[in-house]
Phi, psi and omega in degrees: 000132182245145175284171183300335179279357178096349179269167180294146179294320179255115181303134178083355183296319182301311181292325177299315180295323178293319178297317180295319180298319179295318181296318181293317182290333178293312185265335184078000182253134176241143180239139179229150174239130178243121182254132183277169172274178176134037173054253186290348174298337178301323178292321180292331180298333179301315179295320178295318178296319178299315181298318178299312182294320179293336178271003175097003178280118176242097186294143174277339183217133176231120181225165178193176180236137177058237182296330176296327177293323178296313178296319181297316179297321180295318185276330188301328182294330183201083185285077180231166177299326179296320179291324176295323175301317179295319179296320177299318178299321178300312181295322180295328178289338180280341183261000000 
């Protein structure tokens, strides 16, 4: 998606997509995380996401439904432990 000026809407998105494409084509394996809906389950998903990332799972795709979609959108831009830390702070501010 491009902004009216011709540049990417999300800074760095173009290079991120190219890095992921190269990684995927090297191994041929793609990993996805699907997050369910369910209100307060969204807070529990933070722990599950942290465990996945700490075990070396770096998803190529993160999607969800309802509250899972909110968490997925937050994480999909940069699926790293640092981003999960930010997501945890968001959830802690809600309680």
